All heavy atoms as TSV, in Angstrom:
chain	resi	resn	atom	element	x	y	z
A	1	MET	N	N	-155.603	-4.129	138.242
A	1	MET	CA	C	-155.147	-2.801	138.571
A	1	MET	C	C	-156.151	-2.096	139.520
A	1	MET	O	O	-155.673	-1.477	140.404
A	1	MET	CB	C	-155.128	-1.970	137.143
A	1	MET	CG	C	-154.527	-0.685	137.338
A	1	MET	SD	S	-152.704	-0.727	137.210
A	1	MET	CE	C	-152.404	0.905	137.095
A	2	ARG	N	N	-157.422	-2.349	139.232
A	2	ARG	CA	C	-158.366	-1.724	140.052
A	2	ARG	C	C	-158.379	-2.350	141.544
A	2	ARG	O	O	-158.481	-1.702	142.513
A	2	ARG	CB	C	-159.767	-1.973	139.522
A	2	ARG	CG	C	-160.879	-1.179	140.410
A	2	ARG	CD	C	-162.209	-1.472	139.750
A	2	ARG	NE	N	-162.268	-0.767	138.469
A	2	ARG	CZ	C	-163.148	-0.924	137.483
A	2	ARG	NH1	N	-164.219	-1.659	137.841
A	2	ARG	NH2	N	-163.188	-0.368	136.277
A	3	ALA	N	N	-158.061	-3.700	141.555
A	3	ALA	CA	C	-158.010	-4.378	142.869
A	3	ALA	C	C	-156.799	-3.900	143.697
A	3	ALA	O	O	-156.909	-3.757	144.905
A	3	ALA	CB	C	-157.964	-5.873	142.654
A	4	GLY	N	N	-155.685	-3.764	142.993
A	4	GLY	CA	C	-154.590	-3.237	143.658
A	4	GLY	C	C	-154.740	-1.748	144.197
A	4	GLY	O	O	-154.172	-1.531	145.338
A	5	ALA	N	N	-155.405	-1.038	143.450
A	5	ALA	CA	C	-155.700	0.417	143.893
A	5	ALA	C	C	-156.640	0.407	145.056
A	5	ALA	O	O	-156.474	1.146	146.012
A	5	ALA	CB	C	-156.212	1.257	142.777
A	6	VAL	N	N	-157.655	-0.515	145.155
A	6	VAL	CA	C	-158.544	-0.553	146.156
A	6	VAL	C	C	-157.784	-1.168	147.340
A	6	VAL	O	O	-158.072	-0.568	148.523
A	6	VAL	CB	C	-159.680	-1.488	145.837
A	6	VAL	CG1	C	-160.508	-1.820	147.110
A	6	VAL	CG2	C	-160.573	-0.901	144.802
A	7	ALA	N	N	-156.921	-2.072	147.222
A	7	ALA	CA	C	-156.160	-2.668	148.391
A	7	ALA	C	C	-155.227	-1.536	148.894
A	7	ALA	O	O	-155.199	-1.396	150.110
A	7	ALA	CB	C	-155.455	-3.861	148.006
A	8	ALA	N	N	-154.483	-0.927	148.165
A	8	ALA	CA	C	-153.724	0.196	148.644
A	8	ALA	C	C	-154.370	1.227	149.203
A	8	ALA	O	O	-154.042	1.779	150.259
A	8	ALA	CB	C	-152.821	0.731	147.426
A	9	GLY	N	N	-155.490	1.703	148.711
A	9	GLY	CA	C	-156.414	2.724	149.264
A	9	GLY	C	C	-156.884	2.248	150.626
A	9	GLY	O	O	-156.801	3.206	151.604
A	10	THR	N	N	-157.251	1.084	150.791
A	10	THR	CA	C	-157.807	0.639	152.060
A	10	THR	C	C	-156.771	0.584	153.062
A	10	THR	O	O	-156.938	0.957	154.204
A	10	THR	CB	C	-158.474	-0.815	151.833
A	10	THR	OG1	O	-159.462	-0.722	150.727
A	10	THR	CG2	C	-159.107	-1.310	153.216
A	11	THR	N	N	-155.558	0.049	152.630
A	11	THR	CA	C	-154.516	0.038	153.669
A	11	THR	C	C	-154.075	1.380	154.089
A	11	THR	O	O	-153.730	1.639	155.339
A	11	THR	CB	C	-153.261	-0.761	152.900
A	11	THR	OG1	O	-153.643	-2.026	152.425
A	11	THR	CG2	C	-152.173	-0.900	153.885
A	12	LEU	N	N	-154.008	2.271	153.136
A	12	LEU	CA	C	-153.590	3.637	153.482
A	12	LEU	C	C	-154.711	4.272	154.449
A	12	LEU	O	O	-154.210	4.938	155.372
A	12	LEU	CB	C	-153.567	4.503	152.211
A	12	LEU	CG	C	-153.020	5.969	152.486
A	12	LEU	CD1	C	-151.601	5.951	153.065
A	12	LEU	CD2	C	-153.008	6.727	151.156
A	13	MET	N	N	-155.828	4.072	154.303
A	13	MET	CA	C	-156.891	4.706	155.037
A	13	MET	C	C	-156.935	4.020	156.487
A	13	MET	O	O	-157.049	4.795	157.505
A	13	MET	CB	C	-158.328	4.543	154.472
A	13	MET	CG	C	-158.530	5.430	153.342
A	13	MET	SD	S	-158.268	7.072	153.606
A	13	MET	CE	C	-159.565	7.507	154.688
A	14	MET	N	N	-156.640	2.725	156.498
A	14	MET	CA	C	-156.443	2.056	157.847
A	14	MET	C	C	-155.388	2.507	158.580
A	14	MET	O	O	-155.376	2.767	159.820
A	14	MET	CB	C	-156.516	0.647	157.694
A	14	MET	CG	C	-157.766	-0.186	157.157
A	14	MET	SD	S	-157.662	-1.833	156.875
A	14	MET	CE	C	-157.326	-2.376	158.530
A	15	LEU	N	N	-154.269	2.899	157.892
A	15	LEU	CA	C	-153.018	3.350	158.603
A	15	LEU	C	C	-153.317	4.796	159.068
A	15	LEU	O	O	-152.867	5.148	160.169
A	15	LEU	CB	C	-151.792	3.348	157.646
A	15	LEU	CG	C	-151.260	2.019	157.498
A	15	LEU	CD1	C	-150.101	2.136	156.345
A	15	LEU	CD2	C	-150.645	1.351	158.689
A	16	LEU	N	N	-153.931	5.610	158.227
A	16	LEU	CA	C	-154.230	6.973	158.723
A	16	LEU	C	C	-155.224	7.093	159.806
A	16	LEU	O	O	-155.187	7.920	160.672
A	16	LEU	CB	C	-154.701	7.704	157.516
A	16	LEU	CG	C	-153.609	8.163	156.396
A	16	LEU	CD1	C	-154.248	8.799	155.240
A	16	LEU	CD2	C	-152.545	8.899	156.954
A	17	MET	N	N	-156.143	6.158	159.855
A	17	MET	CA	C	-157.205	6.292	160.942
A	17	MET	C	C	-156.840	5.567	162.206
A	17	MET	O	O	-157.537	5.929	163.152
A	17	MET	CB	C	-158.404	5.560	160.285
A	17	MET	CG	C	-159.080	6.154	159.090
A	17	MET	SD	S	-159.528	7.831	159.421
A	17	MET	CE	C	-161.122	7.564	160.374
A	18	SER	N	N	-155.860	4.768	162.208
A	18	SER	CA	C	-155.344	4.100	163.473
A	18	SER	C	C	-154.722	5.028	164.342
A	18	SER	O	O	-153.979	6.052	163.922
A	18	SER	CB	C	-154.522	2.832	163.118
A	18	SER	OG	O	-153.328	3.228	162.575
A	19	SER	N	N	-154.870	4.908	165.666
A	19	SER	CA	C	-154.136	5.758	166.502
A	19	SER	C	C	-152.839	5.186	166.831
A	19	SER	O	O	-152.522	3.919	166.814
A	19	SER	CB	C	-155.015	5.847	167.933
A	19	SER	OG	O	-155.162	4.450	168.473
A	20	PRO	N	N	-151.945	6.029	167.391
A	20	PRO	CA	C	-150.593	5.627	167.715
A	20	PRO	C	C	-150.516	4.595	168.965
A	20	PRO	O	O	-151.575	4.516	169.825
A	20	PRO	CB	C	-149.797	6.859	167.983
A	20	PRO	CG	C	-150.838	7.916	168.358
A	20	PRO	CD	C	-151.998	7.414	167.624
A	21	ALA	N	N	-149.578	3.898	169.110
A	21	ALA	CA	C	-149.492	2.884	170.162
A	21	ALA	C	C	-149.213	3.466	171.526
A	21	ALA	O	O	-149.212	2.813	172.489
A	21	ALA	CB	C	-148.386	1.881	169.810
A	22	LEU	N	N	-148.897	4.691	171.613
A	22	LEU	CA	C	-148.515	5.431	172.686
A	22	LEU	C	C	-147.452	4.736	173.529
A	22	LEU	O	O	-147.407	4.475	174.735
A	22	LEU	CB	C	-149.693	5.604	173.570
A	22	LEU	CG	C	-150.960	6.346	172.949
A	22	LEU	CD1	C	-152.123	6.322	173.924
A	22	LEU	CD2	C	-150.535	7.861	172.672
A	23	ALA	N	N	-146.347	4.423	172.804
A	23	ALA	CA	C	-145.145	3.574	173.410
A	23	ALA	C	C	-144.407	4.522	174.392
A	23	ALA	O	O	-143.646	4.021	175.162
A	23	ALA	CB	C	-144.328	3.051	172.307
A	24	LEU	N	N	-144.524	5.777	174.208
A	24	LEU	CA	C	-143.678	6.759	175.130
A	24	LEU	C	C	-144.389	6.909	176.522
A	24	LEU	O	O	-143.545	7.346	177.403
A	24	LEU	CB	C	-143.611	8.061	174.472
A	24	LEU	CG	C	-142.703	8.060	173.108
A	24	LEU	CD1	C	-142.738	9.426	172.525
A	24	LEU	CD2	C	-141.316	7.488	173.373
A	25	THR	N	N	-145.532	6.638	176.594
A	25	THR	CA	C	-146.196	6.813	177.943
A	25	THR	C	C	-145.935	5.478	178.792
A	25	THR	O	O	-146.184	4.384	178.190
A	25	THR	CB	C	-147.620	7.082	177.829
A	25	THR	OG1	O	-148.287	5.973	177.172
A	25	THR	CG2	C	-147.965	8.340	177.217
A	26	ARG	N	N	-145.512	5.660	179.949
A	26	ARG	CA	C	-145.061	4.479	180.829
A	26	ARG	C	C	-146.365	3.885	181.551
A	26	ARG	O	O	-147.151	4.736	182.015
A	26	ARG	CB	C	-144.103	4.864	181.827
A	26	ARG	CG	C	-142.755	5.399	181.202
A	26	ARG	CD	C	-141.990	4.312	180.584
A	26	ARG	NE	N	-141.587	3.308	181.498
A	26	ARG	CZ	C	-140.479	3.267	182.141
A	26	ARG	NH1	N	-139.614	4.213	181.975
A	26	ARG	NH2	N	-140.080	2.269	183.061
A	27	ASP	N	N	-146.566	2.824	181.692
A	27	ASP	CA	C	-147.699	2.103	182.401
A	27	ASP	C	C	-147.221	1.890	183.794
A	27	ASP	O	O	-145.942	1.791	184.137
A	27	ASP	CB	C	-148.188	0.781	181.750
A	27	ASP	CG	C	-148.744	0.973	180.451
A	27	ASP	OD1	O	-149.451	2.165	180.239
A	27	ASP	OD2	O	-148.682	0.167	179.664
A	28	ASP	N	N	-148.264	1.665	184.770
A	28	ASP	CA	C	-147.976	1.379	186.145
A	28	ASP	C	C	-147.345	-0.138	186.128
A	28	ASP	O	O	-147.746	-1.073	185.396
A	28	ASP	CB	C	-149.127	1.327	187.003
A	28	ASP	CG	C	-149.680	2.664	187.241
A	28	ASP	OD1	O	-148.881	3.771	187.112
A	28	ASP	OD2	O	-150.867	2.824	187.430
A	29	GLY	N	N	-146.166	-0.296	186.864
A	29	GLY	CA	C	-145.522	-1.500	186.923
A	29	GLY	C	C	-144.489	-1.735	185.837
A	29	GLY	O	O	-143.889	-2.859	185.697
A	30	ASP	N	N	-144.320	-0.855	184.949
A	30	ASP	CA	C	-143.496	-0.986	183.832
A	30	ASP	C	C	-142.081	-0.827	184.315
A	30	ASP	O	O	-141.692	0.106	184.833
A	30	ASP	CB	C	-143.719	-0.004	182.772
A	30	ASP	CG	C	-142.936	-0.223	181.393
A	30	ASP	OD1	O	-142.516	-1.358	181.318
A	30	ASP	OD2	O	-143.020	0.646	180.544
A	31	ASP	N	N	-141.252	-1.913	184.138
A	31	ASP	CA	C	-139.813	-1.854	184.637
A	31	ASP	C	C	-138.956	-2.314	183.565
A	31	ASP	O	O	-138.492	-3.590	183.667
A	31	ASP	CB	C	-139.735	-2.608	186.037
A	31	ASP	CG	C	-138.428	-2.507	186.620
A	31	ASP	OD1	O	-137.722	-1.449	186.336
A	31	ASP	OD2	O	-137.952	-3.372	187.397
A	32	PRO	N	N	-138.631	-1.603	182.540
A	32	PRO	CA	C	-137.712	-2.093	181.628
A	32	PRO	C	C	-136.308	-2.369	182.052
A	32	PRO	O	O	-135.821	-1.600	182.986
A	32	PRO	CB	C	-137.729	-1.056	180.471
A	32	PRO	CG	C	-138.066	0.174	181.248
A	32	PRO	CD	C	-138.922	-0.231	182.351
A	33	GLY	N	N	-135.724	-3.358	181.528
A	33	GLY	CA	C	-134.299	-3.728	181.882
A	33	GLY	C	C	-133.213	-2.954	181.131
A	33	GLY	O	O	-133.723	-1.920	180.339
A	34	PRO	N	N	-132.086	-3.083	181.354
A	34	PRO	CA	C	-131.032	-2.410	180.587
A	34	PRO	C	C	-131.087	-2.714	179.161
A	34	PRO	O	O	-131.396	-3.849	178.748
A	34	PRO	CB	C	-129.799	-2.800	181.241
A	34	PRO	CG	C	-130.053	-4.181	181.897
A	34	PRO	CD	C	-131.474	-4.126	182.243
A	35	GLY	N	N	-130.754	-1.881	178.288
A	35	GLY	CA	C	-130.673	-2.080	176.854
A	35	GLY	C	C	-129.529	-3.076	176.431
A	35	GLY	O	O	-128.538	-3.334	177.219
A	36	LEU	N	N	-129.653	-3.611	175.223
A	36	LEU	CA	C	-128.606	-4.383	174.666
A	36	LEU	C	C	-127.532	-3.620	173.977
A	36	LEU	O	O	-127.823	-2.636	173.380
A	36	LEU	CB	C	-129.141	-5.506	173.644
A	36	LEU	CG	C	-130.194	-6.336	174.156
A	36	LEU	CD1	C	-130.818	-7.193	173.055
A	36	LEU	CD2	C	-129.523	-7.291	175.135
A	37	SER	N	N	-126.312	-4.166	174.083
A	37	SER	CA	C	-125.266	-3.457	173.417
A	37	SER	C	C	-125.376	-3.863	171.894
A	37	SER	O	O	-126.093	-4.792	171.524
A	37	SER	CB	C	-123.798	-3.770	173.857
A	37	SER	OG	O	-123.613	-5.126	173.619
A	38	VAL	N	N	-124.567	-3.212	171.049
A	38	VAL	CA	C	-124.559	-3.741	169.652
A	38	VAL	C	C	-124.087	-5.132	169.443
A	38	VAL	O	O	-124.670	-5.876	168.616
A	38	VAL	CB	C	-123.707	-2.734	168.839
A	38	VAL	CG1	C	-123.543	-3.155	167.298
A	38	VAL	CG2	C	-124.130	-1.281	168.874
A	39	ILE	N	N	-123.068	-5.492	170.196
A	39	ILE	CA	C	-122.544	-6.875	170.040
A	39	ILE	C	C	-123.596	-7.913	170.449
A	39	ILE	O	O	-123.898	-8.944	169.901
A	39	ILE	CB	C	-121.295	-7.097	170.912
A	39	ILE	CG1	C	-120.183	-6.279	170.273
A	39	ILE	CG2	C	-120.794	-8.540	170.871
A	39	ILE	CD1	C	-118.872	-6.068	170.945
A	40	ASP	N	N	-124.373	-7.558	171.613
A	40	ASP	CA	C	-125.385	-8.404	172.118
A	40	ASP	C	C	-126.573	-8.589	171.090
A	40	ASP	O	O	-127.050	-9.645	170.815
A	40	ASP	CB	C	-125.958	-7.797	173.341
A	40	ASP	CG	C	-125.015	-8.037	174.549
A	40	ASP	OD1	O	-124.047	-8.918	174.472
A	40	ASP	OD2	O	-125.137	-7.275	175.567
A	41	THR	N	N	-126.922	-7.482	170.471
A	41	THR	CA	C	-127.897	-7.382	169.510
A	41	THR	C	C	-127.621	-8.159	168.281
A	41	THR	O	O	-128.521	-9.023	167.799
A	41	THR	CB	C	-128.337	-5.925	169.139
A	41	THR	OG1	O	-128.593	-5.234	170.275
A	41	THR	CG2	C	-129.501	-5.821	168.143
A	42	VAL	N	N	-126.490	-8.039	167.668
A	42	VAL	CA	C	-125.992	-8.754	166.549
A	42	VAL	C	C	-125.942	-10.265	166.806
A	42	VAL	O	O	-126.346	-11.173	166.151
A	42	VAL	CB	C	-124.650	-8.278	166.007
A	42	VAL	CG1	C	-124.079	-9.060	164.978
A	42	VAL	CG2	C	-124.806	-6.810	165.499
A	43	GLY	N	N	-125.388	-10.548	168.073
A	43	GLY	CA	C	-125.273	-11.946	168.445
A	43	GLY	C	C	-126.753	-12.662	168.666
A	43	GLY	O	O	-126.837	-13.861	168.147
A	44	LEU	N	N	-127.609	-11.923	169.223
A	44	LEU	CA	C	-128.936	-12.465	169.420
A	44	LEU	C	C	-129.712	-12.591	168.219
A	44	LEU	O	O	-130.418	-13.650	168.052
A	44	LEU	CB	C	-129.567	-11.629	170.523
A	44	LEU	CG	C	-130.963	-12.071	171.049
A	44	LEU	CD1	C	-130.828	-13.415	171.794
A	44	LEU	CD2	C	-131.581	-11.119	171.924
A	45	TYR	N	N	-129.649	-11.603	167.328
A	45	TYR	CA	C	-130.638	-11.550	166.162
A	45	TYR	C	C	-129.957	-11.883	164.838
A	45	TYR	O	O	-130.737	-12.105	163.887
A	45	TYR	CB	C	-131.177	-10.172	166.085
A	45	TYR	CG	C	-132.145	-9.914	167.202
A	45	TYR	CD1	C	-131.862	-8.913	168.150
A	45	TYR	CD2	C	-133.349	-10.567	167.482
A	45	TYR	CE1	C	-132.610	-8.626	169.276
A	45	TYR	CE2	C	-134.141	-10.262	168.486
A	45	TYR	CZ	C	-133.738	-9.351	169.424
A	45	TYR	OH	O	-134.506	-9.108	170.622
A	46	VAL	N	N	-128.789	-12.057	164.824
A	46	VAL	CA	C	-128.034	-12.466	163.667
A	46	VAL	C	C	-127.179	-13.845	163.751
A	46	VAL	O	O	-127.480	-14.724	163.024
A	46	VAL	CB	C	-127.148	-11.402	163.045
A	46	VAL	CG1	C	-126.294	-11.869	161.801
A	46	VAL	CG2	C	-127.861	-10.107	162.712
A	47	VAL	N	N	-126.305	-13.841	164.624
A	47	VAL	CA	C	-125.440	-15.015	164.794
A	47	VAL	C	C	-126.222	-16.224	165.349
A	47	VAL	O	O	-126.043	-17.269	164.794
A	47	VAL	CB	C	-124.219	-14.672	165.615
A	47	VAL	CG1	C	-123.328	-15.948	165.886
A	47	VAL	CG2	C	-123.382	-13.568	165.138
A	48	ALA	N	N	-127.020	-15.967	166.366
A	48	ALA	CA	C	-127.856	-17.235	166.893
A	48	ALA	C	C	-128.623	-17.893	166.005
A	48	ALA	O	O	-128.607	-19.113	165.864
A	48	ALA	CB	C	-128.492	-16.675	168.188
A	49	PRO	N	N	-129.430	-17.171	165.191
A	49	PRO	CA	C	-130.315	-17.876	164.171
A	49	PRO	C	C	-129.483	-18.624	163.081
A	49	PRO	O	O	-129.850	-19.595	162.753
A	49	PRO	CB	C	-131.035	-16.761	163.537
A	49	PRO	CG	C	-131.270	-15.658	164.628
A	49	PRO	CD	C	-129.852	-15.718	165.181
A	50	ILE	N	N	-128.373	-18.020	162.723
A	50	ILE	CA	C	-127.538	-18.684	161.654
A	50	ILE	C	C	-126.948	-19.950	162.242
A	50	ILE	O	O	-126.894	-21.054	161.570
A	50	ILE	CB	C	-126.427	-17.683	161.124
A	50	ILE	CG1	C	-127.018	-16.586	160.337
A	50	ILE	CG2	C	-125.401	-18.512	160.324
A	50	ILE	CD1	C	-126.065	-15.545	160.024
A	51	VAL	N	N	-126.477	-19.908	163.511
A	51	VAL	CA	C	-125.901	-21.113	164.157
A	51	VAL	C	C	-127.048	-22.135	164.290
A	51	VAL	O	O	-126.694	-23.299	164.068
A	51	VAL	CB	C	-125.303	-20.683	165.536
A	51	VAL	CG1	C	-124.976	-21.984	166.301
A	51	VAL	CG2	C	-123.981	-19.951	165.213
A	52	LEU	N	N	-128.218	-21.712	164.836
A	52	LEU	CA	C	-129.312	-22.709	164.977
A	52	LEU	C	C	-129.646	-23.403	163.596
A	52	LEU	O	O	-129.824	-24.601	163.557
A	52	LEU	CB	C	-130.487	-22.108	165.539
A	52	LEU	CG	C	-130.494	-21.795	167.067
A	52	LEU	CD1	C	-131.606	-20.943	167.497
A	52	LEU	CD2	C	-130.420	-23.174	167.823
A	53	PHE	N	N	-129.663	-22.539	162.561
A	53	PHE	CA	C	-129.917	-23.068	161.195
A	53	PHE	C	C	-128.908	-24.092	160.845
A	53	PHE	O	O	-129.248	-25.164	160.296
A	53	PHE	CB	C	-130.111	-21.954	160.184
A	53	PHE	CG	C	-130.322	-22.419	158.852
A	53	PHE	CD1	C	-131.521	-22.923	158.336
A	53	PHE	CD2	C	-129.242	-22.570	157.923
A	53	PHE	CE1	C	-131.658	-23.327	157.014
A	53	PHE	CE2	C	-129.287	-23.075	156.591
A	53	PHE	CZ	C	-130.575	-23.438	156.255
A	54	ALA	N	N	-127.647	-23.798	161.054
A	54	ALA	CA	C	-126.483	-24.690	160.620
A	54	ALA	C	C	-126.676	-25.949	161.366
A	54	ALA	O	O	-126.437	-27.078	160.837
A	54	ALA	CB	C	-125.159	-23.931	160.834
A	55	ILE	N	N	-127.007	-25.838	162.732
A	55	ILE	CA	C	-127.033	-27.253	163.563
A	55	ILE	C	C	-128.292	-27.958	162.947
A	55	ILE	O	O	-128.027	-29.151	162.862
A	55	ILE	CB	C	-127.293	-26.727	164.956
A	55	ILE	CG1	C	-125.909	-26.132	165.565
A	55	ILE	CG2	C	-127.697	-28.100	165.772
A	55	ILE	CD1	C	-126.043	-25.517	166.955
A	56	ILE	N	N	-129.328	-27.372	162.792
A	56	ILE	CA	C	-130.501	-28.160	162.274
A	56	ILE	C	C	-130.261	-28.817	160.947
A	56	ILE	O	O	-130.579	-29.900	160.738
A	56	ILE	CB	C	-131.827	-27.292	162.363
A	56	ILE	CG1	C	-132.198	-26.959	163.758
A	56	ILE	CG2	C	-132.900	-28.052	161.618
A	56	ILE	CD1	C	-133.169	-25.927	163.934
A	57	ALA	N	N	-129.703	-27.972	160.005
A	57	ALA	CA	C	-129.375	-28.500	158.733
A	57	ALA	C	C	-128.337	-29.634	158.768
A	57	ALA	O	O	-128.474	-30.664	158.043
A	57	ALA	CB	C	-128.928	-27.371	157.796
A	58	GLY	N	N	-127.337	-29.490	159.670
A	58	GLY	CA	C	-126.370	-30.499	159.733
A	58	GLY	C	C	-126.906	-31.872	160.363
A	58	GLY	O	O	-126.650	-32.886	159.903
A	59	LEU	N	N	-127.825	-31.588	161.397
A	59	LEU	CA	C	-128.500	-32.888	161.875
A	59	LEU	C	C	-129.406	-33.595	160.878
A	59	LEU	O	O	-129.443	-34.813	160.755
A	59	LEU	CB	C	-129.298	-32.526	163.127
A	59	LEU	CG	C	-128.481	-32.202	164.343
A	59	LEU	CD1	C	-129.398	-31.676	165.479
A	59	LEU	CD2	C	-127.748	-33.473	164.772
A	60	VAL	N	N	-130.092	-32.804	160.036
A	60	VAL	CA	C	-130.887	-33.367	159.050
A	60	VAL	C	C	-130.017	-34.088	157.972
A	60	VAL	O	O	-130.315	-35.203	157.568
A	60	VAL	CB	C	-131.800	-32.281	158.266
A	60	VAL	CG1	C	-132.336	-32.780	156.959
A	60	VAL	CG2	C	-132.798	-31.797	159.303
A	61	MET	N	N	-128.893	-33.503	157.576
A	61	MET	CA	C	-128.131	-34.157	156.537
A	61	MET	C	C	-127.451	-35.373	157.098
A	61	MET	O	O	-127.293	-36.452	156.457
A	61	MET	CB	C	-126.901	-33.225	156.073
A	61	MET	CG	C	-127.610	-32.170	155.124
A	61	MET	SD	S	-126.299	-31.248	154.304
A	61	MET	CE	C	-125.717	-30.232	155.680
A	62	VAL	N	N	-127.011	-35.347	158.495
A	62	VAL	CA	C	-126.247	-36.545	159.072
A	62	VAL	C	C	-127.362	-37.647	159.345
A	62	VAL	O	O	-127.046	-38.840	159.071
A	62	VAL	CB	C	-125.596	-36.081	160.274
A	62	VAL	CG1	C	-125.177	-37.237	161.175
A	62	VAL	CG2	C	-124.347	-35.283	160.011
A	63	LEU	N	N	-128.492	-37.370	159.679
A	63	LEU	CA	C	-129.583	-38.330	160.193
A	63	LEU	C	C	-130.400	-38.705	159.033
A	63	LEU	O	O	-131.367	-39.529	159.221
A	63	LEU	CB	C	-130.302	-37.805	161.361
A	63	LEU	CG	C	-129.410	-37.554	162.627
A	63	LEU	CD1	C	-130.408	-36.922	163.629
A	63	LEU	CD2	C	-128.713	-38.773	162.990
A	64	ASP	N	N	-130.173	-38.297	157.790
A	64	ASP	CA	C	-131.013	-38.688	156.581
A	64	ASP	C	C	-130.798	-40.140	156.445
A	64	ASP	O	O	-129.805	-40.732	156.177
A	64	ASP	CB	C	-130.552	-37.935	155.362
A	64	ASP	CG	C	-131.389	-38.091	154.208
A	64	ASP	OD1	O	-132.556	-38.518	154.488
A	64	ASP	OD2	O	-130.976	-37.811	153.146
A	65	LYS	N	N	-132.049	-40.967	156.277
A	65	LYS	CA	C	-131.995	-42.344	156.143
A	65	LYS	C	C	-132.397	-42.690	154.643
A	65	LYS	O	O	-132.430	-43.886	154.421
A	65	LYS	CB	C	-133.025	-42.907	157.125
A	65	LYS	CG	C	-132.750	-42.546	158.525
A	65	LYS	CD	C	-131.670	-43.459	159.061
A	65	LYS	CE	C	-131.513	-43.266	160.611
A	65	LYS	NZ	N	-130.246	-43.771	161.035
A	66	SER	N	N	-132.711	-41.745	153.796
A	66	SER	CA	C	-133.090	-42.138	152.463
A	66	SER	C	C	-131.813	-42.695	151.729
A	66	SER	O	O	-130.607	-42.444	152.037
A	66	SER	CB	C	-133.630	-40.981	151.736
A	66	SER	OG	O	-132.623	-39.930	151.579
A	67	LYS	N	N	-132.195	-43.461	150.739
A	67	LYS	CA	C	-131.088	-44.095	149.840
A	67	LYS	C	C	-130.452	-42.975	149.068
A	67	LYS	O	O	-131.047	-42.140	148.506
A	67	LYS	CB	C	-131.730	-45.151	148.992
A	67	LYS	CG	C	-132.151	-46.424	149.667
A	67	LYS	CD	C	-132.560	-47.368	148.713
A	67	LYS	CE	C	-132.783	-48.703	149.369
A	67	LYS	NZ	N	-133.094	-49.836	148.470
A	68	LYS	N	N	-129.190	-43.114	149.019
A	68	LYS	CA	C	-128.496	-42.209	148.093
A	68	LYS	C	C	-128.456	-42.494	146.664
A	68	LYS	O	O	-128.492	-43.750	146.266
A	68	LYS	CB	C	-126.929	-42.199	148.492
A	68	LYS	CG	C	-126.629	-41.950	149.893
A	68	LYS	CD	C	-127.025	-40.489	150.257
A	68	LYS	CE	C	-126.755	-40.305	151.723
A	68	LYS	NZ	N	-127.499	-39.101	152.292
A	69	GLN	N	N	-128.801	-41.646	145.749
A	69	GLN	CA	C	-128.871	-41.949	144.313
A	69	GLN	C	C	-127.505	-41.846	143.718
A	69	GLN	O	O	-126.700	-40.958	143.992
A	69	GLN	CB	C	-129.754	-40.929	143.672
A	69	GLN	CG	C	-131.283	-41.013	144.079
A	69	GLN	CD	C	-132.049	-40.096	143.340
A	69	GLN	OE1	O	-131.559	-39.125	142.668
A	69	GLN	NE2	N	-133.342	-40.132	143.567
A	70	VAL	N	N	-127.247	-42.896	142.998
A	70	VAL	CA	C	-125.857	-42.902	142.217
A	70	VAL	C	C	-126.007	-42.515	140.836
A	70	VAL	O	O	-126.878	-42.519	140.119
A	70	VAL	CB	C	-125.320	-44.379	142.379
A	70	VAL	CG1	C	-123.965	-44.416	141.690
A	70	VAL	CG2	C	-125.198	-44.786	143.815
């Protein structure tokens, strides 16, 4: 219990003492591209990883060389 309280307190103090990332100020040479649409975002961060997982899992199952247990 004491270790958890110390860890939580330390984390809280580190978060409070850290400075913000200043993401709103632009740097020289900063040239952001156009934003992604909702469909592009879902496709890139949801559909693509699921498809890659399915392909890799399918290849592992098809190319499995171990003996099948009966």
